[in-house]
C-alpha positions in Angstrom: 29.3 50.4 -10.0 26.1 49.7 -8.0 24.9 46.7 -6.0 21.9 44.5 -6.1 20.0 46.8 -3.7 20.3 49.8 -6.0 19.4 47.7 -9.1 16.3 46.4 -7.3 15.3 49.9 -6.3 15.6 51.0 -9.9 13.5 48.1 -11.2 10.9 48.9 -8.5 10.8 52.5 -9.6 10.2 51.5 -13.2 7.4 49.1 -12.2 5.8 52.0 -10.1 6.0 54.4 -13.1 4.2 51.8 -15.2 1.5 51.3 -12.6 1.0 55.1 -12.6 0.2 54.9 -16.3 3.4 56.1 -18.0 4.3 54.5 -21.3 6.8 51.7 -20.9 9.4 53.5 -23.1 9.1 56.7 -21.0 9.4 54.7 -17.8 12.6 52.9 -19.0 14.2 56.1 -20.2 13.5 57.9 -17.0 15.1 55.1 -14.9 18.1 55.0 -17.2 18.6 58.8 -17.2 18.2 58.8 -13.4 20.8 56.0 -13.0 23.2 57.7 -15.4 22.9 61.1 -13.6 23.3 59.7 -10.1 26.0 57.2 -10.5 27.8 58.0 -13.8 28.2 61.2 -15.7 25.8 63.8 -17.2 27.6 63.2 -20.5 25.9 59.9 -20.8 22.5 61.6 -20.7 23.7 64.0 -23.3 24.7 61.0 -25.5 21.1 59.7 -25.3 20.4 60.6 -28.9 23.5 58.9 -30.2 22.7 55.7 -28.2 19.1 55.6 -29.4 20.3 56.0 -33.0 23.0 53.3 -32.6 20.6 50.8 -31.1 18.3 51.0 -34.1 21.2 50.2 -36.6 20.9 46.5 -35.8 20.1 44.8 -39.2 18.0 42.1 -37.6 15.4 44.7 -36.4 14.4 45.3 -40.0 12.6 41.9 -39.7 10.0 43.5 -37.4 8.4 45.9 -39.9 8.7 43.3 -42.6 6.8 40.7 -40.5 4.1 43.3 -39.7 3.8 44.2 -43.4 3.5 40.6 -44.3 0.6 40.1 -41.9 -1.1 43.3 -43.1 -0.9 42.2 -46.8 -2.3 38.7 -46.0 -5.2 40.1 -44.0 -6.2 42.6 -46.6 -5.8 40.1 -49.5 -8.7 38.0 -48.1 -6.4 35.0 -47.5 -7.5 34.7 -43.9 -11.2 34.5 -44.7 -10.5 31.6 -47.2 -8.2 29.9 -44.8 -10.8 29.9 -42.1 -13.5 28.4 -44.3 -11.1 25.7 -45.6 -10.0 24.7 -42.1 -13.6 24.5 -41.0 -14.3 21.8 -43.5 -11.8 19.5 -41.8 -11.9 20.5 -38.1 -15.7 20.8 -37.6 -16.3 17.0 -37.2 -14.1 17.1 -34.0 -15.8 17.3 -30.6 -16.2 21.0 -30.2 -16.9 21.7 -33.8 -16.1 25.2 -35.1 -14.1 26.1 -32.0 -11.2 24.1 -33.3 -11.2 26.2 -36.4 -10.6 29.3 -34.2 -7.5 27.7 -32.8 -6.3 26.2 -36.1 -6.7 29.4 -38.1 -4.9 31.3 -35.4 -2.0 28.9 -35.4 -1.6 29.1 -39.1 -2.0 32.9 -39.3 0.5 33.2 -36.4 3.1 31.4 -38.6 3.0 34.3 -41.0 2.1 37.4 -39.0 4.2 37.1 -35.8 1.8 39.2 -33.7 -0.8 38.0 -31.2 -2.8 41.2 -31.4 -3.0 41.1 -35.2 -4.0 37.4 -34.9 -6.8 38.2 -32.4 -8.2 41.0 -34.5 -8.0 39.0 -37.8 -9.5 35.8 -36.5 -12.2 37.5 -34.4 -13.3 39.5 -37.5 -13.6 36.4 -39.6 -14.9 34.0 -36.9 -17.5 35.9 -34.9 -20.0 36.3 -37.8 -19.8 32.5 -38.3 -21.1 31.9 -34.7 -24.0 34.3 -34.8 -26.6 31.7 -35.8 -25.0 28.7 -34.1 -25.8 27.3 -30.7 -22.3 27.7 -29.1 -21.7 29.1 -25.7 -20.5 32.6 -26.4 -17.9 32.6 -23.7 -16.2 29.5 -25.2 -16.2 31.1 -28.7 -14.5 34.2 -27.3 -12.1 32.2 -25.2 -11.0 30.0 -28.1 -10.3 33.0 -30.2 -8.2 34.6 -27.5 -6.4 31.3 -26.8 -5.5 30.9 -30.5 -4.3 34.5 -30.7 -1.9 33.8 -27.9 0.1 31.7 -30.3 0.9 34.8 -32.3 4.3 35.4 -30.7 5.1 31.8 -29.8 4.9 30.3 -33.3 7.7 31.6 -35.6 8.2 34.2 -36.8 7.0 35.8 -33.6 8.0 39.4 -33.1 8.6 38.8 -29.4 11.3 36.2 -30.3 13.0 38.8 -32.5 12.9 41.4 -29.7 14.3 38.9 -27.2 17.1 37.8 -29.6 18.1 41.4 -30.4 18.1 42.4 -26.7 20.2 39.4 -25.5 22.3 38.7 -28.6 20.7 35.3 -28.9 20.5 33.6 -32.3 17.0 34.3 -33.7 17.3 31.4 -36.0 17.8 29.1 -33.0 14.9 30.8 -31.2 12.6 30.2 -34.2 13.6 26.5 -34.2 13.1 26.2 -30.5 9.6 27.6 -30.6 8.3 25.3 -33.3 7.6 22.2 -31.1 6.2 24.2 -28.1 4.0 26.1 -30.5 2.6 22.9 -31.9 2.1 21.4 -28.5 0.3 24.5 -27.3 -2.0 24.3 -30.3 -2.8 20.6 -29.5 -3.4 21.5 -25.8 -5.9 24.1 -26.8 -7.7 21.7 -29.0 -7.6 19.0 -26.3 -9.1 21.6 -23.9 -12.0 22.1 -26.3 -12.5 18.3 -26.7 -12.6 17.9 -22.9 -15.2 20.7 -22.5 -17.3 19.2 -25.3 -17.3 15.8 -23.6 -18.0 17.2 -20.1 -20.5 19.9 -21.1 -22.0 18.9 -24.5 -24.7 21.6 -24.2 -22.0 24.3 -24.6 -21.0 23.3 -28.1 -22.5 22.0 -31.3 -21.4 19.2 -33.5 -21.2 20.5 -37.0 -22.4 18.2 -39.8 -20.4 17.9 -43.1 -22.7 19.8 -45.5 -20.4 19.8 -48.5 -19.2 16.8 -50.5 -15.6 15.7 -50.4 -14.9 17.1 -53.8 -15.9 20.6 -52.8 -13.9 20.5 -49.6 -10.8 19.3 -51.4 -11.2 22.2 -53.9 -11.4 24.7 -51.0 -8.4 23.2 -49.3 -6.2 25.0 -51.9 -6.7 28.1 -49.8 -4.6 26.5 -47.0 -1.6 26.7 -49.3 -0.7 30.4 -49.3 0.1 30.7 -45.5 1.9 27.4 -45.5 4.0 28.4 -48.5 4.9 31.7 -46.7 5.9 29.7 -43.6 8.1 27.3 -45.6 9.8 30.3 -47.3 10.6 31.9 -44.0 11.8 28.8 -42.2 13.3 27.0 -45.2 15.4 30.0 -46.4 16.8 30.4 -42.9 17.7 26.8 -42.2 19.1 26.1 -45.7 21.4 29.0 -45.1 20.0 30.8 -48.2 18.8 33.9 -46.3 19.1 35.6 -42.9 16.1 36.2 -40.7 15.6 39.7 -42.1 16.0 38.5 -45.7 13.6 35.6 -45.1 11.0 38.1 -43.9 11.6 40.2 -47.1 11.2 37.1 -49.3 7.9 36.4 -47.5 6.6 39.9 -48.2 7.5 39.5 -51.9 5.8 36.1 -52.0 2.6 37.6 -50.4 2.2 40.1 -53.2 1.2 37.6 -56.0 -1.1 35.9 -53.4 -2.9 39.2 -53.0 -3.0 39.7 -56.8 -4.4 36.2 -57.3 -7.3 37.1 -55.0 -7.9 40.3 -56.8 -7.0 42.6 -53.8 -3.6 44.0 -54.9 -4.2 47.7 -55.4 -2.4 50.9 -54.7 -5.0 51.8 -52.0 -4.5 48.4 -50.3 -0.8 48.7 -50.2 -1.1 52.3 -48.9 -3.2 51.0 -46.0 -0.7 48.2 -45.3 2.2 50.7 -45.3 0.4 53.1 -42.9 -0.5 50.3 -40.5 3.0 48.9 -40.6 4.6 52.3 -40.0 2.3 53.0 -37.0 3.0 49.6 -35.3 6.7 49.7 -36.1 7.1 53.2 -34.6 5.4 52.1 -31.4 7.6 48.9 -31.2 10.8 50.6 -32.0 10.3 53.4 -29.5 10.0 50.7 -26.8 13.0 48.8 -28.1 15.2 52.0 -28.3 14.4 52.8 -24.6 15.2 49.2 -23.6 18.6 49.3 -25.4 19.5 52.5 -23.7 18.6 51.1 -20.3 20.7 48.0 -21.1 23.6 50.4 -22.0 23.4 52.2 -18.7 23.0 49.0 -16.7 26.1 47.6 -18.4 28.2 50.7 -17.3 26.7 50.5 -13.8 27.9 46.9 -13.5 24.4 45.5 -12.9 25.2 42.2 -14.7 28.1 41.1 -12.6 26.4 42.3 -9.4 23.3 40.1 -10.2 25.5 37.2 -11.2 27.4 37.3 -7.9 24.0 37.6 -6.1 22.7 34.5 -7.7 25.9 32.6 -6.9 25.6 33.6 -3.3 22.0 32.4 -3.1 23.0 28.9 -4.1 19.6 28.4 -5.7 19.2 25.6 -8.3 18.2 26.5 -11.9 14.8 24.8 -11.2 14.1 26.9 -8.1 15.0 30.0 -10.0 12.7 29.1 -12.9 9.8 28.3 -10.6 10.3 31.7 -8.9 10.4 33.4 -12.2 7.2 31.6 -13.3 5.4 32.9 -10.3 6.9 36.4 -10.9 5.7 36.5 -14.5 2.3 35.1 -13.7 1.8 37.9 -11.3 3.3 40.6 -13.5 1.2 39.4 -16.4 -1.9 40.5 -14.6 -0.8 44.1 -15.0 1.4 44.2 -18.2 1.2 42.8 -21.7 3.9 40.9 -23.6 6.2 43.5 -25.0 6.4 45.8 -22.0 6.9 42.8 -19.7 9.6 41.4 -22.0 11.7 44.6 -22.5 11.1 45.8 -19.0 12.4 42.6 -17.3 14.9 41.0 -19.7 17.7 43.5 -18.9 17.5 42.5 -15.2 16.5 38.9 -15.4 18.7 37.7 -18.3 22.0 38.1 -16.4 20.5 36.2 -13.5 19.4 33.4 -15.7 22.7 33.0 -17.6 24.6 33.1 -14.3 22.5 30.1 -13.1 23.5 28.2 -16.3 20.1 28.2 -17.9 20.2 28.0 -21.7 19.3 31.4 -23.2 17.5 29.8 -26.2 15.3 27.8 -23.9 14.7 30.9 -21.7 13.7 32.9 -24.8 10.8 30.4 -25.5 9.9 30.4 -21.8 9.7 34.2 -21.4 7.7 34.5 -24.6 5.3 31.9 -23.4 4.9 33.8 -20.1 4.3 36.9 -22.1 1.5 35.2 -24.1 -0.1 34.0 -20.8 -0.3 37.7 -19.9 -2.5 38.3 -23.0 -5.1 36.0 -21.5 -4.8 37.5 -18.0 -7.6 40.0 -17.0 -7.8 42.9 -16.5 -5.0 44.0 -18.8 -4.8 41.2 -21.5 -4.6 43.1 -24.7 -6.1 40.4 -27.0 -9.2 40.3 -24.7 -10.0 43.9 -25.4 -9.2 43.6 -29.1 -11.7 40.7 -29.4 -14.3 42.7 -27.4 -13.7 45.7 -29.8 -14.4 43.6 -32.8 -17.4 42.0 -31.1 -19.1 45.4 -30.3 -21.7 43.9 -28.0 -22.0 42.2 -24.6 -19.6 42.7 -21.7 -15.9 42.2 -21.5 -16.5 39.9 -18.5 -17.7 37.2 -20.9 -14.4 37.3 -22.7 -12.6 37.1 -19.4 -14.7 34.0 -18.3 -14.1 32.3 -21.7 -10.4 32.3 -21.3 -10.2 30.5 -18.0 -9.8 26.9 -19.3 -7.3 28.0 -21.9 -5.3 29.9 -19.2 -5.0 26.7 -17.3 -3.9 24.9 -20.5 -1.1 27.5 -20.9 0.0 27.0 -17.3 0.1 23.3 -18.0 2.2 24.1 -21.1 4.6 26.0 -18.9 5.0 23.0 -16.6 5.7 20.8 -19.6 8.3 23.2 -20.9 10.1 23.3 -17.5 9.8 19.5 -17.0 11.0 18.7 -20.6 13.4 21.4 -21.7 14.3 19.2 -24.7 10.9 20.2 -26.2 12.5 23.5 -27.0 16.1 22.6 -27.4 15.8 19.4 -29.6 15.1 21.1 -32.9 17.7 23.9 -32.8 20.4 21.4 -31.8 19.3 19.1 -34.6 19.0 21.6 -37.4 20.9 24.8 -36.6 24.3 25.2 -38.2 26.6 27.6 -36.4 
């Protein structure tokens, strides 16, 4: 058994190792092995392989590669290109024009891919050529793509929600339901930000005329259906009780195959590329998760959870004070780390504190994923910013940083709304989820 001081030193050591450039999985494993060696028994270190294997036997973790594969199939099928063009027909008349299409396309693609980085790469690839000959401020174009990509993990089936649920034994079905309304509100806030900028600085944007007749636009609207059908399959199968989270992801992959065939892209070579990309991303994610589970195992044996619970009780801090302190903590941490390392690195320590304070674990799951998505917009480490710059292949990364500033403020405002109105996240799971 160890106290809060030793736990804090261990967490500080892990953060230091991350600052020194070690991979997050290696940093967590080193801290866990050190803790087991110093305070427990070397036999626990020898059992590392068994624990890593056991942690990966969780059935729900199969949904991670399935969600990644789903996104890869839809991207390579050409569905995203057609989705973007169809959305542009209906969103361009809004103040801010084509910038709204960046956010809208990201929101819809997020509902089937579950990854912010994949959303950033996909939408940037499709959107940036559309702006080459248009008089938009380039910083706003880049910022709107980055903002939309940040919805990737927040809108179900976000991979970060699956990771949090697996680490904390929280219902992923309830997490999905809890993230629906905040994800929709965040999308509206991004679009409202674009409207405000268009009104305040009209020279930065362009009002797009409707060049095609209604008949043509209605015909193109059919391309909005594939991602929406996929989303309905995922959410509908879960909440009708017809499928588990993992089975719903598998159903979505099966449904994506005829979509790719319909667009003439379903080939052996395309599937091979999808499988390779999925294997690569899954291996990286699972290594981090396996290390996090082993750290959780060691912390449980060390008695960190009851020690932190007793510490919170002795502080006599209200849940609101604790959440405000965690908000500041994650905003600062987000400057240096991206979503997944921040999530798996802090949840083992923070979750016991949060539950001891009586904070709903489902609400906290949405909160911590939102904080992780803010980190993706936070220079100098925000992953989506560099992905967009890599797709862009010109200019300076500073332009991407500058473009995200108003959308970063919108996400901070969203955090305040979530804290002020927790029912925003809890209403839907309480209404629809059947235990």
